N, C-alpha and C positions, 0 to 999 in steps of 0.2 A: 118722200111721201110714203104712206103705208100702202102695202100691196093688198089687192083683193083678188079673190078667185075669179075664174071666167064667168061664173054665174052672177057676179056682183055681190055676193055675200061676204061678210067680214071673214078674214082669215081665221083658221082654227086656233091660232095662238093669240088672237086679239084679247087683250085684257089679262093675260097670264102674267104672274109676277115671277121674274127670273133674276136670280143672283148669278153674276158672272165674275169669277176671280181671274186675276191676270188681265183685267180689262183695259189696262193702260197702253198695251201694245200687242202686236202680233195676232194670234188666233183669238184671244179674248176680245180685243178691240173690234176685229172684224165680225165676230159673233154678235157683239152688242149691236152693231149696225144692221146685221142681217135680221136679228130678232126684233129690232126696232121697226124695220120695214114690215114685219108681220103684225105689228100692233101690240107687242108685249110691253109690259111695264118693267123697267130695268133697274137693277141695283148694281152699280158699278164699283168693283172692289179691286184695289191693288195698293202698293205702297206709294206710288208716284201721284200725289194729289194734283199737281199741275196738269199732268196729262189726262187725268180723270175729269178735271174741270173743263178742259178743252173739248173732250168727247161729249160731256154733258151738254155743253153749249151747242155743239153741232146737232146732237140728237133732238134737243128741245126746239131748235130752229125748224126741224122737220115734223114737229108735233108729237114727238115721243116723250112719254113720261119717264123721268130718270131720277134716281137718287144716288148720290155719291157717298160712299163710306170708305175712307182710307183704312186699309186693312193689311196687316202683315200676317200671312196664313200660318207662320211658325209660332204665333202667339195665341194661345187658347182664349185669353180674355178678349182679343180683338175679333176672333171668330164669333164669340158670344155677342159682342156689340154689333157686328154685322147682321146677325140673325135678329137680334132684338130690335134694331132700328128698322129692318125690313118689316117686321110684324107690327111695329108701332105705326108705320106709314100705311101698309096695305092689309095687315091682319091675316095674311096667308103667304105661302111660298109654293109655287107650282113647278118651277124649274130651277135647277142648279147646274151651271156649267163650270166645272172646276178645270181651269186651264192655266193657272199660275204654275210656273216651272223655272228651273235653272239647269245649267249644264256644266259639266267639267270634263275636259279632254286631257287625260293623263294616264300613262302606262301604270298598270296596277302595282308594279314593283316600286313606283315612286309615290304612291298614295299613302295617306295617313288616316287613322280613325276619324280625325276631325273632318276630313274631306267627306267621308260617308255621312257623318252626323249632319253636316251642313246641307248636303244635297238631299238627303232623305227627309230632313225637316221641312223642306219645301215640296218636293215631288211626291212624297208618300204621306208623311204625317200631316202635311198641309191639307191634303185631300181628305184623309181619314177623319181629321178633326171636324171638318165641315159636314161631311156625310153623316157622321154620328150625331152631330148637333141637329141637323134638319130631319133626319130619318124618323124619329118619333112623331114629329109634326105631320109628316106625309102619311105615315102609317095610320095615324088617328083620323085623318081626313080621307083615307083610302084612295088617295090620288097623288100624283106627283111624278116628276121625271128627273132623274139624275143623269147628267152627261159628264163623263170623266175623260179628259184628254190625256191619254197615255202616249205611246209611240210604237212604231214598228220595232224599235229597239227593245220593247217589252216582250217581244216574241223571238227575235234573233239579234244577238249582240254584235256591235261593230266596234272593234278596237280603234283608238285607245279610249273608249268611253265607258270603261268598266264601272265607275261609280254611278254615272248617269243610268247605265243599263241596269244595274242592280236595283236602283230606285224604281225604274219602270217595270221590271219584272215583278217586283213586290206589288206594285200598283195593279198590274194586270191580273195577278193572282187574287188579290183582294176583290177586284171587280168580278172575277169568274165565280167566286163563292157567293158574293152579295147578289148577283143576278139570279142565281138559283134559289137563294133563300127568299127573294122577293116575289117569287111565283105565287100568284093568287092573292096578293095583297092590294093590288091596284096601283102599286108604285112600280115604275119602270126604270131600267138602267140601260144606258147606251155607252159602251166603251169605244172611244175613237182612237185609232192607231195611225197617225199620220207618218209619212216618210219625212224626208228633209223639207222643212218649211222655211221660206224666205223671211226670217225674222231677225231682229237685232242679235239674238243669242248666237246665231251662227253666221253673222255677216262676214267674218273673216275666213270662213271655211270654203275651200274650193272642192267641189264634188264632181264625179264623173257624169257624163251625159245620161247614163242609164238610171241614175238616181238624182236627176236634176231637181233643184229646189222648186217647190210649188208655192203659189201665192197663198197667204193666210186666208184670203177671201174664199178660196176654193174649199178649204177645210171648214170655214164657217157655213158655207152653203150645204156641205155634207152634214154638218151638225143639225141644221134646220130640217133637212130631209130625214135624218135619223130620228128626230123627235116626231115628225109627222107620221113616219112609217113604223115607229116603234121598233127600230132595229136594235138588236142585242149588241152587235159589234160591227164596226166599220173600219176597213183599211183604206186609207186615202193617200195617193191614188190607188186604185184597186189592183191592177194586173201584175206589175213587176214586183212590188213588195209582197203581195200575196203569194206569188210563185216562189219567192225566196223563203218565205215562212214555211210553206208546204214542203219544199224540197229539204230544207234544213231539219224539219221534224221527222221526215222519213229516214234521213241518213245524215247525221251531224257532220261527218267529214266533207260531204258534198256541199253543205251550206258554207262551211269554212272556206272551201276552195273557191266558191263563187264570190265570197267577200274579198278574197285575195285577188282573184282574176280581174274583177271589175274595180278594185281599189275603192270599195264602198265606204271605207272609213273616212275618205277624203283627206285633205291636208290643209294646214293653216297657211295663210299668206297675208302679207301686209299690203293693203291697197296703196 
């Protein structure tokens, strides 16, 4: 059921049109549920049509309006179709949550250019394509909110995720400039930097207690909070990842030592 404020009024996000990429699982799926509870109208995008359909059925059973558009964010024509079908249905776009992503764990000496091209095509260019496609629309209506899901790895890298980290650093840098250029336009940007999230992407990764995996629903709630409060950047969870980022920025060898001390890179295991 849709949430309402304590005063009984409709929630601030009620009726807003929100595109969510990566909606078939993890952060994207939980964000769809969270925004649905707020009364938003949802456009669910990912490559996995079967999972999108199951989510659509769940949301509609709760009275949420939802549109499914199977989308590969690495293909420009599919991004165009996603936006065009959204406009055909609701004639505006108020929110975009870019959460589609992929990961690769491999020492840099063992990587190839093809590895970078594959991961960047999703994690970086997949976001940039969508942002550049919807931005003129939002600027013209002088309203809108972009939410980009990056990673704590976009501030402090953890071996052996060099390819993934490179894509997230590029994404965080893109967002840093975009946020500044959007000042005064009526369009907002929130960059979300989660730590380790319990999603299928890292199901086989064993991590230390200090960077325990957090539920995707926790990140989704933070995203809704960030939209409501117009937050520029959010680290989720806040304290330990933020401390690592600050210390590493003050003195790089200290950050590297902390990564080694607490084995923050984690290790693969077979369940």
